C-alpha positions in Angstrom: 139.2 53.9 21.3 139.2 50.1 21.8 135.8 49.2 23.3 136.9 45.6 23.5 134.8 42.4 22.9 131.0 42.5 23.4 128.6 39.6 24.1 126.4 38.5 21.2 123.6 36.8 23.3 122.8 40.1 25.1 119.2 41.4 24.8 119.0 44.9 23.1 119.2 47.0 26.2 122.0 44.9 27.8 124.0 45.1 24.6 123.5 48.9 24.6 124.5 49.2 28.3 127.6 46.9 27.8 128.8 49.0 24.9 128.1 52.2 26.9 130.3 51.0 29.8 133.0 49.7 27.4 133.1 53.2 25.8 133.3 54.9 29.1 136.2 52.7 30.2 138.0 53.4 26.9 137.3 57.0 26.4 136.9 58.4 30.0 138.9 56.1 32.2 141.4 55.4 29.4 142.4 52.0 30.8 142.6 48.5 29.3 139.9 45.8 29.5 139.8 42.2 30.8 137.9 39.6 28.7 135.0 41.9 27.8 135.1 45.6 27.1 133.0 46.4 30.3 135.4 44.6 32.7 138.4 46.4 34.3 141.7 44.7 34.8 142.4 43.6 38.4 144.8 46.5 38.9 142.2 49.0 37.9 139.4 47.3 39.8 141.6 47.4 43.0 142.2 51.0 42.3 138.4 51.6 42.6 138.0 53.0 39.1 134.5 51.6 39.1 133.5 54.1 41.8 133.0 57.8 41.9 136.0 59.6 43.4 134.1 62.1 45.7 131.3 62.6 48.2 132.6 59.7 50.3 131.6 57.0 47.8 134.9 55.1 48.0 135.2 55.3 51.8 131.6 54.0 52.2 132.4 51.1 49.9 135.5 50.2 51.9 133.6 50.6 55.2 131.1 48.1 54.0 133.4 45.9 51.9 137.0 46.1 53.1 138.2 43.5 50.5 138.3 43.4 46.8 135.7 41.6 44.7 136.2 41.0 41.0 132.5 40.8 40.3 131.6 43.9 42.2 134.7 46.1 41.7 135.9 45.2 38.2 132.7 44.6 36.2 131.2 47.9 35.1 128.0 46.3 33.8 126.9 44.5 37.0 124.7 46.5 39.3 126.4 45.7 42.6 128.6 48.8 42.5 125.9 51.2 41.4 124.2 51.7 44.9 127.5 53.1 46.1 127.9 55.6 43.3 124.3 56.8 43.4 123.3 56.5 47.1 126.5 56.6 49.3 126.6 60.4 48.8 123.4 60.6 50.9 125.3 59.5 54.0 125.7 62.4 56.4 124.1 64.9 53.9 120.5 65.6 55.2 119.8 68.2 52.5 120.7 65.9 49.7 118.8 63.0 51.3 115.6 65.0 51.7 115.9 66.2 48.0 116.3 62.6 46.7 113.5 61.2 48.9 111.1 63.9 47.7 112.1 64.7 44.1 113.1 61.1 43.0 110.9 58.9 45.2 107.9 61.1 46.0 108.4 60.9 49.8 108.1 63.7 52.3 110.3 62.6 55.2 112.3 64.6 57.7 115.4 63.9 59.6 117.3 62.8 61.4 118.1 60.3 58.6 120.0 57.1 58.7 121.4 55.8 55.4 123.0 52.3 55.1 124.5 50.5 52.1 124.0 46.8 51.5 122.2 46.3 54.8 119.7 44.0 56.4 118.3 44.0 59.9 119.7 41.5 62.4 119.4 38.9 63.5 118.3 37.7 60.1 116.5 34.6 61.4 113.9 36.8 63.1 113.0 38.6 59.9 112.9 36.5 56.7 115.5 33.9 57.8 117.5 34.3 54.6 120.1 36.6 53.1 117.7 39.2 51.6 119.1 42.7 52.1 118.5 46.2 50.8 121.0 47.7 48.3 120.4 50.9 50.3 118.2 51.6 53.3 117.2 55.1 54.3 115.2 55.9 57.5 113.4 59.2 58.2 110.6 60.7 60.1 107.0 61.0 58.7 104.6 63.9 59.2 103.2 62.3 62.4 106.6 61.7 63.9 106.7 58.0 63.0 109.8 56.2 61.8 109.6 55.4 58.1 112.0 53.0 56.3 112.8 53.1 52.6 114.4 50.1 51.1 116.0 50.7 47.7 116.9 48.0 45.2 119.1 49.1 42.3 118.9 47.3 39.0 120.8 47.9 35.7 120.4 45.3 33.0 118.9 42.5 35.2 115.6 40.9 34.6 113.9 38.1 36.5 116.0 35.2 37.9 115.5 31.5 38.5 114.5 30.0 41.8 117.4 28.6 43.9 117.0 25.6 46.1 116.9 27.4 49.5 114.5 30.0 48.2 112.4 27.4 46.5 111.8 25.7 49.9 110.5 28.9 51.4 108.3 29.7 48.4 106.7 26.2 48.5 106.2 26.2 52.3 103.0 28.3 52.9 104.0 28.6 56.6 107.4 30.0 55.8 108.5 33.5 56.9 107.8 34.7 53.3 104.1 33.8 53.4 103.6 34.5 57.1 104.9 38.0 56.6 102.8 38.5 53.5 99.6 37.4 55.2 100.2 39.4 58.4 100.9 42.6 56.5 97.3 42.8 55.2 98.6 44.6 52.1 98.1 41.8 49.5 94.9 41.1 47.6 95.0 37.3 48.1 96.7 35.2 50.7 99.0 32.6 49.3 99.0 34.2 45.8 101.7 32.2 44.1 102.1 34.9 41.4 104.3 36.8 43.8 106.9 34.0 43.6 107.1 34.3 39.8 110.7 34.8 38.5 109.8 38.3 37.4 108.3 39.4 40.7 110.1 37.5 43.4 113.0 40.0 43.9 110.5 42.9 44.4 108.4 40.7 46.8 111.4 39.7 48.9 112.6 43.2 49.4 109.1 44.4 50.1 108.4 41.8 52.7 111.8 42.3 54.4 110.6 45.9 55.1 107.2 44.7 56.2 108.8 42.3 58.6 110.6 45.3 60.2 107.2 46.9 60.6 105.8 43.8 62.2 108.8 43.7 64.6 108.1 47.3 65.6 111.4 48.6 64.2 109.6 51.2 62.1 106.0 52.3 61.7 105.9 52.3 57.9 107.9 51.0 55.0 108.3 51.9 51.3 110.1 49.8 48.8 111.7 51.5 45.8 113.1 50.0 42.6 115.7 52.2 41.0 116.4 51.2 37.4 117.1 52.7 33.9 114.2 53.6 31.7 115.5 51.4 28.9 115.1 48.3 31.1 111.4 47.7 30.3 111.3 44.6 32.4 111.1 46.5 35.6 108.5 48.9 34.3 106.2 46.0 33.6 107.2 43.9 36.7 106.3 46.8 39.0 103.0 47.2 37.3 102.3 43.5 37.6 103.4 43.4 41.2 101.1 46.2 42.3 98.3 44.2 40.9 98.8 41.8 43.8 98.4 44.6 46.4 95.2 46.1 47.8 94.5 49.5 46.3 95.6 51.4 49.4 98.9 49.7 49.6 100.2 50.3 46.1 102.0 53.4 47.1 104.2 51.3 49.3 106.1 50.1 46.2 107.5 52.6 43.9 109.7 52.8 40.8 112.2 55.5 39.9 114.3 55.6 36.7 118.0 56.4 36.6 117.0 59.3 34.4 114.6 60.8 36.9 117.0 60.2 39.8 119.9 62.0 38.0 117.7 64.9 36.8 116.6 65.6 40.4 120.1 66.2 41.7 120.9 69.8 42.4 122.9 71.7 45.0 126.5 72.8 45.3 129.4 72.2 42.9 130.0 68.7 44.4 126.4 67.6 43.7 126.6 69.1 40.2 129.7 67.1 39.5 128.0 64.0 40.8 125.0 64.6 38.5 127.3 65.0 35.5 129.2 61.8 36.4 126.1 59.7 36.9 124.6 61.0 33.6 127.7 60.2 31.6 128.3 56.9 33.3 124.8 55.3 33.3 122.3 57.0 31.1 122.2 54.7 28.0 121.0 55.8 24.6 119.1 52.6 23.9 119.0 52.0 20.1 115.8 49.9 20.2 113.7 52.5 22.0 112.9 55.8 20.2 112.2 58.9 22.3 108.4 58.4 22.1 108.6 54.9 23.6 110.9 56.1 26.4 108.6 59.0 27.2 105.7 56.5 27.5 107.8 54.3 29.9 108.5 57.2 32.1 104.9 58.3 32.1 103.8 54.7 33.1 106.4 54.7 36.0 105.2 58.1 37.2 101.6 57.0 37.1 102.3 54.0 39.4 103.8 56.2 42.2 
């Protein structure tokens, strides 16, 4: 089994995840690599081997993205493909959607449901005025008959990211759509709190306020932002905790975390769903060598306590 070259500068979890994907490619897919062990060749990327072959995953991918992308379709370590493998099966399956919303995200929402992949409301200029979008968006009906939107951001090995020029202009302008939406929501503990724009929190903030802008526009009555990430990526456990510290107490349930481990464990149903659960577990659940079982249990407990 040739796992191929790895990347020495990786942090411990990313190194474990890269090796995990390299082994999956070599042992399960049994195909060659390109450059690093976690990257498929162009032929295999175009053959959609990065995606689950069932439950409409590949057809949803091509409906959203008709053309091949090397970064998305050939790199098994990047997170762009993961929303399709995990969340595209919800499309047109109300029972599975209700199960995931309840068991994984702690939300009691009824149908009819709408599920979209890589989606943002339009026109963009009337919301945040940028390219912020949801990896997946699910809309359902609350107990009082109100429309509730759920924006899901999927992360794998990512951490924070540096500020780009266009985003920097919005962050520094206290009258920008970012800050206007933040203030109007009434959910944040301090207006103009620049901690929200920190590299570790900014992605969570942007996805949250995109949904809040939908509420302010009257598209939906309520919004919940979910970060779906592996337990071994400690960055998002801590970032979610820190982000909630910027919210008023009654608003903290509007931002939630769910680990890959908990998401996969909640899946149950017919043979197709069982097969998906087995695929996701084998494909993404990383045995992280720098976290022992006690540490992982503590991380899960912290994530659950924040729901």
